[in-house]
PALUMGU-546492 format. One record per residue (C-alpha): residue in one letter; x, y, z; residue number from 0. Coordinates in steps of 0.25 Angstrom, whole numbers, plus 2048, in hexadecimal, padded with zeros to 3 digits. Each point is the difference from the previous one (the first is absolute). Example, Ala and Ser with C-alpha at 12.3 -4.5 7.8 and 13.67 -1.06 7.14 Angstrom:
+---------+-----+-----+-----+-----+
| residuo |   x |   y |   z | num |
+---------+-----+-----+-----+-----+
|       a | 831 | 7EE | 81F |   0 |
|       s | 806 | 80E | 7FE |   1 |
+---------+-----+-----+-----+-----+
END
This chain:
+---------+-----+-----+-----+-----+
| residuo |   x |   y |   z | num |
+---------+-----+-----+-----+-----+
|       m | C88 | E52 | E32 |   0 |
|       d | 7F2 | 7FD | 805 |   1 |
|       f | 7F9 | 80D | 7FC |   2 |
|       k | 7F3 | 7FA | 804 |   3 |
|       a | 804 | 7FE | 80F |   4 |
|       r | 805 | 80E | 7FF |   5 |
|       r | 7F2 | 805 | 7FC |   6 |
|       e | 7F9 | 7F7 | 80B |   7 |
|       e | 809 | 807 | 80A |   8 |
|       v | 7FC | 80E | 7FB |   9 |
|       f | 7F1 | 7FA | 801 |  10 |
|       n | 801 | 7FD | 80D |  11 |
|       k | 806 | 80D | 804 |  12 |
|       m | 7F4 | 809 | 7F9 |  13 |
|       e | 7F5 | 804 | 807 |  14 |
|       d | 7F3 | 7FA | 7FC |  15 |
|       n | 7F8 | 808 | 7F5 |  16 |
|       s | 80C | 804 | 7F9 |  17 |
|       v | 806 | 800 | 7F3 |  18 |
|       l | 80F | 801 | 7FC |  19 |
|       i | 803 | 807 | 7F4 |  20 |
|       l | 810 | 7FF | 7FB |  21 |
|       f | 805 | 806 | 7F3 |  22 |
|       s | 80C | 7FB | 7FA |  23 |
|       g | 802 | 80E | 7F9 |  24 |
|       i | 802 | 808 | 7F3 |  25 |
|       e | 80B | 803 | 7F8 |  26 |
|       s | 807 | 80E | 803 |  27 |
|       h | 800 | 809 | 7F6 |  28 |
|       v | 80D | 808 | 7FF |  29 |
|       s | 801 | 808 | 7F2 |  30 |
|       a | 7FA | 800 | 7F3 |  31 |
|       d | 7FD | 7F0 | 7FD |  32 |
|       e | 80A | 7FC | 80A |  33 |
|       y | 7FC | 7F9 | 80E |  34 |
|       a | 809 | 7FC | 80B |  35 |
|       p | 803 | 7F1 | 803 |  36 |
|       f | 7F4 | 7FA | 807 |  37 |
|       e | 800 | 7FB | 80E |  38 |
|       a | 7F4 | 7FA | 805 |  39 |
|       n | 7FB | 802 | 80E |  40 |
|       r | 807 | 7F7 | 80A |  41 |
|       n | 7F6 | 7FD | 807 |  42 |
|       f | 7F7 | 7FC | 7F4 |  43 |
|       f | 80C | 7F7 | 7FC |  44 |
|       y | 800 | 7FA | 80E |  45 |
|       l | 7F1 | 7FC | 7FF |  46 |
|       t | 801 | 7FB | 7F2 |  47 |
|       g | 80E | 7FE | 7FB |  48 |
|       l | 7FC | 809 | 7F3 |  49 |
|       r | 808 | 80D | 7FD |  50 |
|       r | 7FA | 805 | 7F4 |  51 |
|       d | 7F8 | 80D | 7FF |  52 |
|       n | 7F1 | 802 | 7FF |  53 |
|       m | 7FC | 7F5 | 809 |  54 |
|       v | 7F6 | 800 | 80C |  55 |
|       l | 7FF | 7F6 | 80B |  56 |
|       v | 7F2 | 7FF | 807 |  57 |
|       m | 7FF | 7F9 | 80E |  58 |
|       d | 7F0 | 801 | 803 |  59 |
|       k | 7FC | 7FE | 810 |  60 |
|       a | 7F3 | 805 | 7FE |  61 |
|       v | 7FA | 7F3 | 7FC |  62 |
|       a | 7FD | 7F3 | 808 |  63 |
|       e | 80C | 7FA | 7F9 |  64 |
|       p | 80C | 808 | 7FE |  65 |
|       k | 806 | 801 | 7F3 |  66 |
|       a | 80C | 805 | 7F7 |  67 |
|       f | 7FF | 804 | 7F1 |  68 |
|       l | 80A | 806 | 7F7 |  69 |
|       y | 7FD | 80A | 7F4 |  70 |
|       i | 80C | 800 | 7F6 |  71 |
|       e | 800 | 805 | 7F1 |  72 |
|       e | 7FB | 7F9 | 7F5 |  73 |
|       a | 809 | 7FD | 7F5 |  74 |
|       d | 801 | 80A | 7F5 |  75 |
|       e | 807 | 7FD | 7F3 |  76 |
|       t | 803 | 80D | 7FD |  77 |
|       v | 806 | 803 | 80E |  78 |
|       v | 807 | 7F3 | 800 |  79 |
|       r | 807 | 802 | 7F4 |  80 |
|       w | 806 | 80D | 806 |  81 |
|       t | 803 | 7FD | 80E |  82 |
|       g | 800 | 7F1 | 801 |  83 |
|       k | 7F8 | 7F4 | 805 |  84 |
|       k | 7F6 | 804 | 80C |  85 |
|       v | 7FD | 7F6 | 80C |  86 |
|       s | 7F5 | 7F6 | 7FB |  87 |
|       v | 7F4 | 7FC | 808 |  88 |
|       e | 806 | 7F2 | 802 |  89 |
|       e | 80D | 806 | 804 |  90 |
|       a | 7FA | 809 | 80A |  91 |
|       k | 7F8 | 7F5 | 806 |  92 |
|       e | 80E | 7F6 | 801 |  93 |
|       v | 808 | 80B | 806 |  94 |
|       t | 7F6 | 806 | 80B |  95 |
|       g | 7F8 | 7F4 | 803 |  96 |
|       i | 7F3 | 808 | 7FD |  97 |
|       d | 7F5 | 7F8 | 7F9 |  98 |
|       d | 7F8 | 80D | 7FB |  99 |
|       v | 808 | 809 | 7F7 | 100 |
|       r | 7F9 | 80A | 7F8 | 101 |
|       f | 803 | 80C | 7F6 | 102 |
|       i | 803 | 80D | 805 | 103 |
|       d | 7F5 | 808 | 7F8 | 104 |
|       s | 7F6 | 7F9 | 809 | 105 |
|       f | 806 | 805 | 80C | 106 |
|       q | 7F8 | 80D | 802 | 107 |
|       a | 7F2 | 7FB | 7FE | 108 |
|       e | 803 | 7F4 | 808 | 109 |
|       i | 806 | 807 | 80C | 110 |
|       s | 7F4 | 80A | 7FF | 111 |
|       r | 7F6 | 7F3 | 800 | 112 |
|       i | 809 | 7FC | 80E | 113 |
|       m | 7FE | 80E | 807 | 114 |
|       t | 7F2 | 801 | 7FD | 115 |
|       r | 7FB | 7F1 | 803 | 116 |
|       e | 809 | 7FC | 80C | 117 |
|       d | 800 | 804 | 80D | 118 |
|       v | 80F | 807 | 7FE | 119 |
|       k | 803 | 809 | 80C | 120 |
|       n | 810 | 800 | 7FE | 121 |
|       l | 809 | 800 | 7F4 | 122 |
|       y | 80E | 7FD | 801 | 123 |
|       f | 80B | 806 | 7F8 | 124 |
|       d | 80F | 802 | 800 | 125 |
|       c | 801 | 80E | 806 | 126 |
|       y | 80F | 800 | 803 | 127 |
|       r | 807 | 80D | 7FF | 128 |
|       e | 80F | 801 | 803 | 129 |
|       q | 800 | 80F | 804 | 130 |
|       f | 7F7 | 80C | 7FE | 131 |
|       s | 807 | 806 | 7F4 | 132 |
|       d | 7FE | 7F4 | 7F8 | 133 |
|       l | 7F6 | 7FF | 7F4 | 134 |
|       p | 7F5 | 7F7 | 803 | 135 |
|       d | 801 | 7F1 | 7FB | 136 |
|       y | 7F7 | 7FB | 7F6 | 137 |
|       n | 7F9 | 7F8 | 80B | 138 |
|       v | 7FD | 80B | 808 | 139 |
|       v | 7FB | 808 | 7F5 | 140 |
|       k | 7F5 | 7F6 | 7FE | 141 |
|       a | 7FD | 7FE | 80F | 142 |
|       k | 7FC | 811 | 7FF | 143 |
|       e | 7F8 | 7FD | 7F5 | 144 |
|       f | 7F8 | 7F5 | 807 | 145 |
|       a | 7FF | 808 | 80C | 146 |
|       d | 7FB | 80C | 7F8 | 147 |
|       k | 7F6 | 7F6 | 7F8 | 148 |
|       y | 7FB | 7F8 | 80D | 149 |
|       l | 800 | 80A | 80B | 150 |
|       g | 7F9 | 7F7 | 809 | 151 |
|       v | 80B | 7F5 | 800 | 152 |
|       t | 80C | 801 | 809 | 153 |
|       v | 80E | 7FE | 7F8 | 154 |
|       k | 80A | 7F9 | 807 | 155 |
|       n | 80F | 7FE | 7FE | 156 |
|       l | 805 | 7F1 | 7FB | 157 |
|       h | 80E | 804 | 802 | 158 |
|       p | 802 | 7FD | 80F | 159 |
|       i | 7FA | 7F1 | 7FE | 160 |
|       i | 808 | 7FC | 7F5 | 161 |
|       a | 80D | 808 | 807 | 162 |
|       e | 800 | 7F7 | 80C | 163 |
|       m | 7FE | 7F4 | 7F6 | 164 |
|       r | 80B | 804 | 7F8 | 165 |
|       m | 80A | 802 | 80B | 166 |
|       q | 802 | 7EF | 801 | 167 |
|       k | 803 | 7FA | 7F4 | 168 |
|       d | 7FC | 7F2 | 7FB | 169 |
|       g | 80A | 7F5 | 7FA | 170 |
|       d | 7FD | 805 | 7F1 | 171 |
|       e | 802 | 80F | 804 | 172 |
|       i | 80E | 7FC | 806 | 173 |
|       a | 804 | 7F8 | 7F5 | 174 |
|       r | 7FF | 80B | 7F8 | 175 |
|       i | 808 | 809 | 809 | 176 |
|       r | 80B | 7F5 | 800 | 177 |
|       e | 801 | 801 | 7F2 | 178 |
|       a | 800 | 80F | 7FF | 179 |
|       v | 80B | 7FF | 80A | 180 |
|       r | 808 | 7F6 | 7F8 | 181 |
|       v | 7FF | 808 | 7F4 | 182 |
|       t | 805 | 80E | 807 | 183 |
|       d | 80C | 7F6 | 805 | 184 |
|       e | 803 | 7FD | 7F1 | 185 |
|       g | 7FE | 80F | 7FD | 186 |
|       l | 80A | 804 | 80B | 187 |
|       k | 80A | 7F7 | 7FC | 188 |
|       r | 801 | 805 | 7F2 | 189 |
|       v | 802 | 80E | 804 | 190 |
|       l | 80C | 7FC | 80A | 191 |
|       k | 805 | 7FA | 7F4 | 192 |
|       k | 800 | 80C | 7F8 | 193 |
|       l | 803 | 80A | 80A | 194 |
|       e | 80B | 809 | 7FF | 195 |
|       p | 805 | 810 | 801 | 196 |
|       e | 7FA | 809 | 7F6 | 197 |
|       k | 7F4 | 7F7 | 7FF | 198 |
|       k | 7F3 | 808 | 800 | 199 |
|       e | 7F5 | 7FD | 80A | 200 |
|       y | 7F6 | 7FF | 7F4 | 201 |
|       q | 809 | 7F5 | 7FB | 202 |
|       a | 800 | 7F8 | 80C | 203 |
|       q | 7F1 | 801 | 801 | 204 |
|       a | 7FF | 7FB | 7F1 | 205 |
|       d | 809 | 7F4 | 803 | 206 |
|       f | 7F6 | 7FD | 80C | 207 |
|       e | 7F3 | 802 | 7F8 | 208 |
|       y | 805 | 7F9 | 7F4 | 209 |
|       t | 804 | 7F3 | 807 | 210 |
|       i | 7F3 | 800 | 808 | 211 |
|       k | 7F8 | 802 | 7F3 | 212 |
|       y | 808 | 7F6 | 7F9 | 213 |
|       l | 7FD | 7F5 | 80B | 214 |
|       g | 7F0 | 802 | 800 | 215 |
|       a | 7FE | 80C | 80B | 216 |
|       e | 7F4 | 809 | 7FC | 217 |
|       g | 80B | 80B | 803 | 218 |
|       p | 805 | 807 | 80C | 219 |
|       s | 7F7 | 801 | 80C | 220 |
|       f | 803 | 80F | 801 | 221 |
|       a | 808 | 80B | 7F9 | 222 |
|       t | 80E | 7FB | 802 | 223 |
|       i | 80A | 807 | 80A | 224 |
|       a | 80D | 802 | 7FB | 225 |
|       g | 808 | 809 | 80A | 226 |
|       s | 80F | 801 | 7FF | 227 |
|       g | 809 | 80A | 809 | 228 |
|       m | 7F7 | 80A | 807 | 229 |
|       n | 7F3 | 7FB | 7F7 | 230 |
|       g | 800 | 7F4 | 80A | 231 |
|       t | 7FD | 809 | 80C | 232 |
|       m | 7F2 | 804 | 7F9 | 233 |
|       l | 7F6 | 7F5 | 805 | 234 |
|       h | 7F8 | 801 | 7F3 | 235 |
|       y | 80B | 805 | 7F6 | 236 |
|       e | 7FA | 7FC | 7F1 | 237 |
|       t | 807 | 808 | 7F7 | 238 |
|       n | 80B | 7F6 | 7FC | 239 |
|       q | 807 | 80A | 7F7 | 240 |
|       e | 80F | 801 | 808 | 241 |
|       t | 80D | 7FA | 7FE | 242 |
|       c | 804 | 7F5 | 809 | 243 |
|       k | 80E | 806 | 805 | 244 |
|       d | 80C | 7F7 | 804 | 245 |
|       g | 7FF | 7FF | 80F | 246 |
|       d | 7F1 | 801 | 801 | 247 |
|       l | 7F6 | 7F7 | 806 | 248 |
|       l | 7F4 | 7FE | 7F6 | 249 |
|       l | 7F2 | 7FD | 808 | 250 |
|       l | 7F6 | 7F8 | 7F8 | 251 |
|       d | 7F2 | 800 | 806 | 252 |
|       l | 7F9 | 7F6 | 7F6 | 253 |
|       g | 7F6 | 7F5 | 7FD | 254 |
|       a | 7FA | 7F7 | 7F6 | 255 |
|       k | 7F0 | 7FE | 7FE | 256 |
|       w | 7FC | 7F1 | 7FE | 257 |
|       q | 7F1 | 7FE | 7FC | 258 |
|       g | 7FC | 80C | 808 | 259 |
|       y | 809 | 7FE | 80C | 260 |
|       c | 80C | 808 | 804 | 261 |
|       s | 80D | 7FF | 806 | 262 |
|       d | 808 | 80B | 806 | 263 |
|       i | 80F | 800 | 803 | 264 |
|       t | 80B | 809 | 802 | 265 |
|       r | 80F | 7FE | 7FE | 266 |
|       t | 80C | 80A | 802 | 267 |
|       y | 80C | 7FC | 7F7 | 268 |
|       p | 80D | 806 | 7FF | 269 |
|       v | 802 | 805 | 7F2 | 270 |
|       n | 80F | 7FD | 7FE | 271 |
|       g | 7FD | 7F2 | 807 | 272 |
|       t | 806 | 803 | 80D | 273 |
|       y | 7FA | 807 | 80D | 274 |
|       t | 808 | 80B | 806 | 275 |
|       d | 804 | 7FE | 80F | 276 |
|       r | 7F7 | 80A | 804 | 277 |
|       q | 7F4 | 7FC | 7F6 | 278 |
|       k | 801 | 7F2 | 806 | 279 |
|       q | 7FF | 804 | 80F | 280 |
|       v | 7F3 | 806 | 7FC | 281 |
|       y | 7FB | 7F6 | 7F8 | 282 |
|       n | 802 | 7F5 | 80B | 283 |
|       i | 7F9 | 809 | 80A | 284 |
|       v | 7F4 | 7FF | 7F6 | 285 |
|       l | 802 | 7F1 | 7FD | 286 |
|       k | 800 | 7FE | 80F | 287 |
|       a | 7F2 | 807 | 802 | 288 |
|       n | 7FC | 7F8 | 7F3 | 289 |
|       r | 803 | 7F3 | 807 | 290 |
|       a | 7FA | 803 | 80D | 291 |
|       v | 7F2 | 804 | 7FB | 292 |
|       a | 800 | 7F2 | 7F7 | 293 |
|       k | 804 | 7FA | 80E | 294 |
|       a | 7F4 | 807 | 807 | 295 |
|       a | 7F5 | 800 | 7F6 | 296 |
|       k | 7F6 | 7F6 | 805 | 297 |
|       p | 7F1 | 7FE | 802 | 298 |
|       g | 7FB | 80A | 80B | 299 |
|       m | 809 | 80B | 7FC | 300 |
|       t | 7FE | 80E | 7FA | 301 |
|       l | 807 | 807 | 7F6 | 302 |
|       g | 802 | 80A | 80A | 303 |
|       e | 806 | 7F8 | 809 | 304 |
|       l | 80A | 7FA | 7F6 | 305 |
|       n | 804 | 80F | 7FC | 306 |
|       e | 804 | 804 | 80F | 307 |
|       i | 809 | 7F2 | 7FF | 308 |
|       c | 806 | 806 | 7F3 | 309 |
|       k | 802 | 80F | 806 | 310 |
|       k | 807 | 7FB | 80C | 311 |
|       v | 809 | 7F7 | 7F7 | 312 |
|       l | 803 | 80C | 7F7 | 313 |
|       a | 802 | 809 | 80C | 314 |
|       e | 80A | 7F8 | 807 | 315 |
|       g | 808 | 7FF | 7F3 | 316 |
|       c | 7FF | 80F | 7FD | 317 |
|       i | 805 | 804 | 80F | 318 |
|       e | 80C | 7F6 | 7FE | 319 |
|       l | 803 | 808 | 7F3 | 320 |
|       g | 7FF | 80E | 807 | 321 |
|       l | 7F4 | 804 | 7F8 | 322 |
|       i | 7F6 | 801 | 80A | 323 |
|       k | 801 | 800 | 811 | 324 |
|       e | 7F3 | 7FC | 803 | 325 |
|       e | 7F7 | 7F5 | 7FA | 326 |
|       k | 7F4 | 80A | 800 | 327 |
|       e | 809 | 807 | 7F5 | 328 |
|       i | 800 | 7F6 | 7F5 | 329 |
|       g | 7F4 | 805 | 7F8 | 330 |
|       k | 80A | 80A | 7FA | 331 |
|       y | 807 | 7F4 | 7F8 | 332 |
|       y | 7F4 | 7F7 | 801 | 333 |
|       m | 7F2 | 806 | 7FD | 334 |
|       h | 7F7 | 7F5 | 7FA | 335 |
|       g | 7F9 | 7F4 | 805 | 336 |
|       v | 806 | 7F2 | 7FE | 337 |
|       s | 7F5 | 7F9 | 7FC | 338 |
|       h | 7F3 | 800 | 7F7 | 339 |
|       h | 7F7 | 7F4 | 7FC | 340 |
|       l | 803 | 7FC | 7F2 | 341 |
|       g | 7F7 | 7F8 | 7F5 | 342 |
|       i | 7F6 | 805 | 7F5 | 343 |
|       d | 806 | 80F | 804 | 344 |
|       v | 80E | 802 | 804 | 345 |
|       h | 7FB | 808 | 80C | 346 |
|       d | 7F5 | 7F5 | 801 | 347 |
|       v | 7F3 | 805 | 807 | 348 |
|       t | 7FE | 7FF | 80F | 349 |
|       v | 7F6 | 803 | 80A | 350 |
|       a | 804 | 804 | 80F | 351 |
|       s | 7F6 | 7F6 | 807 | 352 |
|       n | 809 | 7F5 | 7F9 | 353 |
|       s | 80D | 805 | 805 | 354 |
|       k | 807 | 7F6 | 807 | 355 |
|       l | 807 | 7F6 | 7F7 | 356 |
|       r | 7F9 | 7F2 | 7FB | 357 |
|       p | 805 | 7F4 | 7F9 | 358 |
|       g | 7FF | 804 | 7F1 | 359 |
|       a | 804 | 80D | 800 | 360 |
|       v | 80C | 805 | 7F8 | 361 |
|       i | 806 | 80C | 804 | 362 |
|       t | 80E | 808 | 7FD | 363 |
|       d | 80D | 801 | 807 | 364 |
|       e | 807 | 80D | 7FC | 365 |
|       p | 809 | 807 | 80A | 366 |
|       g | 808 | 80A | 7FB | 367 |
|       l | 80A | 80D | 803 | 368 |
|       y | 800 | 80C | 7F8 | 369 |
|       i | 80D | 808 | 803 | 370 |
|       d | 801 | 80D | 7F8 | 371 |
|       e | 80D | 804 | 804 | 372 |
|       w | 806 | 7F4 | 7FC | 373 |
|       e | 7F7 | 7FE | 7F3 | 374 |
|       i | 7FD | 7F2 | 805 | 375 |
|       g | 7F2 | 7FA | 7FF | 376 |
|       i | 7FF | 7F2 | 803 | 377 |
|       r | 7F3 | 7F8 | 802 | 378 |
|       i | 7FF | 7F1 | 800 | 379 |
|       e | 7F2 | 7FB | 7FE | 380 |
|       d | 7FA | 7F1 | 800 | 381 |
|       d | 7F2 | 7FB | 7FE | 382 |
|       l | 7FC | 7F8 | 80C | 383 |
|       l | 7F4 | 7F5 | 801 | 384 |
|       i | 7FB | 7FF | 80F | 385 |
|       t | 7FF | 7F1 | 803 | 386 |
|       e | 7F9 | 7FA | 80C | 387 |
|       e | 80E | 800 | 808 | 388 |
|       g | 806 | 80C | 7FB | 389 |
|       c | 804 | 805 | 7F2 | 390 |
|       e | 806 | 7FA | 7F3 | 391 |
|       v | 809 | 80A | 7F8 | 392 |
|       l | 7FA | 7FE | 7F1 | 393 |
|       s | 80C | 807 | 7FB | 394 |
|       e | 80B | 7FB | 808 | 395 |
|       a | 807 | 7FA | 7F4 | 396 |
|       i | 803 | 80F | 7F9 | 397 |
|       m | 80D | 803 | 806 | 398 |
|       r | 802 | 80A | 80C | 399 |
|       d | 80D | 7FC | 806 | 400 |
|       p | 80A | 80B | 7FB | 401 |
|       n | 80C | 7F6 | 7FF | 402 |
|       e | 7F6 | 7F7 | 7F7 | 403 |
|       i | 7FD | 80C | 7F8 | 404 |
|       e | 80E | 804 | 7FE | 405 |
|       n | 804 | 7F1 | 7FC | 406 |
|       f | 7F6 | 800 | 7F7 | 407 |
|       m | 803 | 80D | 7F9 | 408 |
|       a | 80E | 7FD | 800 | 409 |
|       e | 7FD | 7F1 | 7F9 | 410 |
|       c | 7F7 | 807 | 7F6 | 411 |
|       r | 80C | 809 | 7FB | 412 |
|       k | 80A | 7F5 | 7FF | 413 |
+---------+-----+-----+-----+-----+
END
């Protein structure tokens, strides 16, 4: 990946007399000597390719020749003994393309010197916040700290600049998503081979997660959803403790993460290997909507327009089944959007100003119907790459035709 080119684009979008400060983050303390698994700030990863804690990227545009430099931890033999090898200066230079790599213990003094000796009018920080009640991200904490210390400097939000860039993927990013999708397919095949009545939802989850880890994925892109029967009607069901009963469906919403990039796939399987007539009726409506969205997706479309296409197909099917009388009633059985962007984050970052799809965007295609009175929840989700002419279904190889699924399960049971 060309991280230098990405940083150049950010430099071009920064105002003059500005400095960007982006922290990779620190480990989150849980209890006693336990820390949560570390996840680097995604925008730090996007601009550097590094995913370790306690690093800082500085991009200085308050000088005649804009420059980037990186702060990392200096290797300490005692720390390495306990927690493993740190990123070396040479490795950091090679991965990031940044020639000026320094040690983190010099950061405070050097940033103070920049702030006092250069004509800095703006500081860019990643100030993203998902919702009001969230605890502040580490970068937000540092932004407030700098704002308090340097009252005459304007703090600006880096997030919209990076989000617009991340909405279109380059060839290396697409390759990683393809691999994440391929590994997800292998995990789902293992689930199908082992699926049978009386299996626990968490056992299906384990079959999937074992396979993707064995094949080299970092792990799941997000908490695996394995909802059988009525649990399949819950959009973000994650308990995965119930028993898969004979005659039930098992809705699996899951994905593998490959070198920092996510897949997001949903398939709905018959626990005993055969869909009932009613299940297949509903399934085929959802499948028709899935295919209609994939056919329509192209540059210039918006996710809202794709959702309207999806809703129309689902509504027509539900009217035929007698579930509703008018299209506007479809919200009773379909209550989410059909698509979101996909990349470093499962629900990848977006900005409204870039709402029309452009080549390189990777989005999901996930219609569903959730019919409580029939205890049927069906969602079929694929990952689409927007191309110059339309889209490529990156997950086309993952079985979705109900007859193909039934035949595959029957072969596995011979």
